[in-house]
DOGUTI-645087 format. One line per 10 residues: their letters; for each residue x, y, z of C-alpha. Coordinates in Angstrom, 2 decimals. Layout:
A> X Y Z  ...
This chain:
XXXXXXXXXX> 111.06 -62.46 137.46  112.41 -60.94 134.26  116.13 -60.82 133.60  118.51 -60.09 130.73  120.07 -63.46 129.89  123.10 -64.03 127.66  122.89 -67.58 126.32  125.65 -67.59 123.68  128.57 -65.16 123.43  129.61 -66.39 119.98
XXXXXXXXXX> 126.58 -64.87 118.27  125.26 -62.30 120.76  122.33 -64.44 121.81  120.70 -62.30 124.48  117.12 -61.56 125.49  114.86 -60.79 128.42  113.59 -64.05 129.88  111.35 -65.15 132.71  113.54 -66.92 135.25  113.13 -68.14 138.81
XXXXXXXXXX> 113.55 -65.60 141.59  116.95 -65.94 143.27  117.15 -66.92 146.94  119.64 -65.20 149.22  122.21 -67.33 151.03  122.92 -66.95 154.73  125.27 -64.01 154.15  123.37 -62.38 151.27  120.51 -59.99 150.67  117.84 -60.10 147.99
XXXXXXXXXX> 117.31 -56.75 146.27  114.31 -55.65 144.23  116.17 -53.73 141.54  114.95 -50.25 140.65  117.87 -49.11 138.46  120.98 -50.70 136.97  123.95 -48.96 135.39  125.19 -50.00 131.94  128.96 -50.45 131.84  131.56 -51.19 129.18
XXXXXXXXXX> 132.04 -54.58 130.85  128.46 -55.45 129.87  129.35 -54.91 126.21  132.49 -57.02 126.60  130.50 -59.76 128.35  128.06 -59.91 125.46  130.88 -60.96 123.11  132.68 -63.14 125.65  135.59 -60.69 125.82  135.37 -59.82 129.49
XXXXXXXXXX> 138.15 -61.55 131.41  135.84 -62.69 134.23  132.93 -63.97 132.13  131.08 -66.99 133.51  129.83 -69.73 131.21  126.44 -68.88 129.62  123.66 -68.57 130.48  124.23 -65.60 132.77  122.81 -62.17 133.51  125.04 -59.09 133.07
XXXXXXXXXX> 124.95 -55.99 135.22  127.16 -54.87 138.12  125.45 -51.82 139.65  121.98 -52.62 140.98  120.20 -50.04 143.12  116.98 -51.00 144.83  115.18 -52.14 147.97  116.11 -55.09 150.17  113.25 -57.62 150.08  114.83 -60.51 152.01
XXXXXXXXXX> 117.94 -61.14 154.10  119.96 -64.26 154.89  120.14 -65.84 158.32  123.49 -64.27 159.19  122.80 -60.76 157.92  122.72 -58.04 160.56  123.71 -54.91 158.63  120.56 -54.72 156.49  116.84 -55.24 156.91  113.87 -55.56 154.58
XXXXXXXXXX> 112.98 -52.16 153.17  116.49 -50.70 153.14  117.46 -48.67 150.08  120.82 -49.97 148.84  123.35 -50.10 146.04  124.32 -53.73 145.43  127.74 -54.37 143.91  127.53 -57.69 142.10  129.95 -59.37 139.71  127.00 -60.34 137.49
XXXXXXXXXX> 123.21 -60.38 137.79  122.25 -56.72 138.09  120.14 -56.49 134.93  117.15 -58.24 136.46  114.10 -57.41 138.51  115.75 -59.09 141.51  119.36 -59.87 142.36  121.26 -61.38 145.28  124.32 -59.71 146.70  126.73 -60.41 149.55
XXXXXXXXXX> 125.51 -58.30 152.46  129.03 -56.89 152.81  128.77 -55.44 149.29  125.34 -53.84 149.66  125.50 -50.28 150.98  122.67 -48.13 152.29  121.80 -45.07 150.24  121.82 -41.77 152.13  118.76 -39.55 151.97  118.97 -37.50 148.81
XXXXXXXXXX> 120.71 -40.17 146.71  118.22 -41.52 144.17  118.30 -45.02 142.68  119.35 -43.84 139.21  122.23 -41.78 140.59  123.42 -44.67 142.76  123.36 -47.06 139.79  125.20 -44.59 137.58  127.89 -43.97 140.18  128.56 -47.61 141.03
XXXXXXXXXX> 131.32 -49.24 139.01  132.37 -46.06 137.20  132.94 -43.88 140.24  134.31 -46.62 142.48  136.80 -47.60 139.78  137.92 -44.01 139.31  138.06 -43.19 143.01  140.15 -46.19 144.02  142.39 -45.84 140.96  143.15 -42.21 141.72
XXXXXXXXXX> 143.36 -42.30 145.51  144.44 -45.83 146.44  146.47 -47.01 143.47  147.58 -43.65 142.09  148.13 -41.91 145.44  146.83 -38.65 144.02  147.65 -35.46 145.92  146.12 -32.00 145.72  147.84 -29.67 143.29  148.93 -32.37 140.83
XXXXXXXXXX> 148.49 -32.62 137.08  146.19 -35.57 136.37  145.49 -37.02 132.93  142.60 -39.38 132.14  142.89 -41.38 128.90  139.50 -42.47 127.58  137.86 -39.57 129.37  134.45 -39.61 127.67  133.31 -43.06 128.82  131.58 -43.84 132.09
XXXXXXXXXX> 134.74 -44.49 134.11  136.71 -41.80 132.30  134.17 -39.03 132.79  133.70 -40.01 136.43  137.47 -39.83 136.90  137.65 -36.37 135.35  135.02 -35.14 137.81  136.74 -36.87 140.71  140.20 -35.55 139.90  138.86 -32.01 139.88
XXXXXXXXXX> 136.81 -32.54 143.06  139.83 -34.04 144.85  141.98 -31.00 144.17  143.95 -31.61 140.99  145.67 -28.47 139.75  145.11 -29.40 136.11  142.93 -32.18 134.68  143.82 -33.30 131.16  141.29 -35.39 129.23  142.69 -37.73 126.59
XXXXXXXXXX> 140.04 -38.37 123.93  139.84 -40.72 120.97  136.70 -38.82 119.92  137.70 -35.14 120.17  134.17 -33.99 119.28  133.16 -34.96 122.83  135.51 -32.36 124.26  132.86 -29.83 125.32  131.00 -32.41 127.41  134.22 -33.55 129.06
XXXXXXXXXX> 135.23 -29.97 129.85  131.83 -29.48 131.44  132.67 -32.38 133.76  135.84 -30.64 134.94  138.60 -31.09 132.36  140.91 -28.12 131.94  142.31 -29.17 128.57  141.68 -31.80 125.90  144.47 -34.04 124.64  143.66 -35.28 121.13
XXXXXXXXXX> 144.61 -38.95 120.94  143.86 -39.17 117.21  146.70 -36.92 116.02  149.41 -38.16 113.67  152.73 -39.15 115.23  151.08 -39.64 118.61  154.38 -40.49 120.30  155.63 -36.92 119.91  152.39 -35.00 119.57  150.74 -36.31 122.73
XXXXXXXXXX> 153.75 -35.12 124.70  153.72 -31.77 122.91  150.05 -31.23 123.80  150.67 -32.12 127.44  153.68 -29.84 127.75  151.75 -26.95 126.20  148.87 -27.47 128.65  151.08 -27.81 131.76  153.75 -25.17 131.20  156.22 -27.97 130.41
XXXXXXXXXX> 155.62 -29.73 133.74  154.16 -32.98 132.41  151.71 -35.39 134.03  152.04 -36.36 137.70  149.36 -39.05 137.54  147.91 -40.67 134.43  144.88 -42.98 134.56  144.86 -45.01 131.36  141.78 -46.86 130.10  142.89 -47.10 126.46
XXXXXXXXXX> 146.16 -49.04 126.26  148.01 -49.60 122.98  149.90 -46.71 121.46  148.16 -44.26 123.77  149.72 -45.88 126.84  153.22 -45.91 125.36  152.92 -42.31 124.20  151.64 -41.22 127.60  154.79 -42.54 129.26  156.75 -39.90 127.35
XXXXXXXXXX> 154.63 -37.15 128.93  154.98 -38.28 132.55  156.80 -35.93 134.93  159.71 -37.05 137.09  158.51 -39.55 139.71  155.09 -39.61 138.06  152.65 -42.52 138.20  150.54 -44.37 135.66  147.50 -46.42 136.68  146.31 -48.99 134.12
XXXXXXXXXX> 142.66 -50.05 134.24  141.60 -51.03 130.73  142.39 -51.52 127.08  139.52 -50.03 125.07  141.86 -49.82 122.07  141.91 -53.61 122.01  145.70 -53.67 122.34  147.55 -54.58 125.54  150.83 -52.62 125.52  154.26 -53.77 126.60
XXXXXXXXXX> 156.00 -51.51 129.11  159.38 -50.06 128.13  160.99 -50.44 131.52  164.06 -48.43 130.56  161.84 -45.36 130.29  160.46 -46.00 133.77  164.01 -46.09 135.08  165.05 -42.81 133.48  162.34 -40.76 135.22  161.52 -42.92 138.26
XXXXXXXXXX> 158.05 -43.62 136.85  155.73 -46.09 138.58  153.16 -48.16 136.65  150.45 -50.04 138.57  147.22 -51.83 137.73  143.79 -51.21 139.22  140.59 -53.26 139.00  137.50 -52.88 141.15  136.85 -56.63 140.94  139.85 -57.28 143.17
XXXXXXXXXX> 138.22 -55.36 146.01  134.70 -56.66 145.34  135.72 -60.33 145.28  137.75 -59.84 148.44  134.88 -58.09 150.21  137.31 -55.30 151.02  136.18 -52.60 153.48  137.71 -50.13 151.02  134.54 -50.45 148.93  132.37 -49.14 151.75
XXXXXXXXXX> 134.83 -46.37 152.59  135.01 -45.29 148.96  131.23 -45.48 148.58  130.70 -43.21 151.59  133.26 -40.71 150.30  131.58 -40.65 146.89  128.13 -40.00 148.31  129.58 -37.16 150.40  130.95 -35.62 147.20  127.62 -36.14 145.41
XXXXXXXXXX> 125.54 -34.58 148.18  127.99 -31.67 148.34  127.45 -31.25 144.59  131.14 -31.66 143.86  130.48 -34.49 141.40  127.60 -35.42 139.11  126.31 -38.92 138.22  126.78 -38.03 134.53  123.58 -39.78 133.44  123.09 -39.28 129.71
XXXXXXXXXX> 120.35 -41.88 129.08  117.60 -43.23 131.31  116.23 -46.27 129.52  113.31 -48.64 130.18  114.46 -52.16 131.07  113.32 -53.49 127.68  115.78 -51.15 125.92  118.88 -52.64 127.55  120.52 -53.23 124.15  120.26 -49.53 123.32
XXXXXXXXXX> 122.45 -48.81 126.33  125.00 -51.44 125.34  125.08 -50.36 121.69  125.64 -46.73 122.69  128.86 -47.90 124.36  129.90 -50.10 121.46  129.34 -47.32 118.93  130.91 -44.69 121.21  127.83 -42.51 120.94  127.53 -41.67 124.60
XXXXXXXXX> 129.40 -39.40 126.97  128.78 -40.61 130.52  126.32 -43.27 131.66  123.17 -45.07 130.58  120.91 -46.36 133.35  118.18 -48.98 133.03  115.00 -48.24 134.99  112.97 -51.26 136.09  109.65 -49.48 136.76
């Protein structure tokens, strides 16, 4: 089979290679991949900057949608021919991939392979961050920092679909504001302004009638995180899920104390590695929202498999709003 293989992260040595077909273990399924989402983690993996990188050689890709072609001896929840989304830590950018049967979920009628691949990591991350870790309630003010990326844009759509009163989109590229508003944002918060510490708060207060943010989902880190704390409402929450700025911030705990602010982390890998039933519950909820047309997969690019680097470079160069999806056929 053909697979994207990273052989050296020090010099971006990556290519499509012919490799042996994987064999499913007793508790795994083999999936003939039809579409695979391109995520920011794939870009980080290419440079060895992803915290969970294996030693090269390895195949990137976390969201593989396709058809089950073989099942392990202990598998009872899937059969050959099932249409599934396979949540893998690595290995999705290949013609075939193996996945724990507990992390492969059947696709409902009406959910296409490209949509399933686009909604994998991005939507699961956003959904669990907002609902599980952030304890979002209807009628709240929700702010998404890094709102134009795959996870960010998904989270904007989700916050609106889940009943947020006001969705604020924090952008480091304000020119993407129209696309983010189309996804459900009510107002854009410019994260490039001078004196961000004061001006981020001023923008938030102007957009919320001085209420502030009940729940912030931060994918940026650095100065943006610290400035966001100043705009949080009393008893507000901040969910941390990434550091696209390249800077991991230190939390000023005295500020948390003054306003009873909670700060928590959220990573989808925790639930995937644990085989948590929350993944299946979240996946079902997301497909219900998709089929009800309350959210959109936000696919911006559908790329042939051979053009995998175009998808990764679009993320690196911040040229894309939403998701790129690799198509295997």
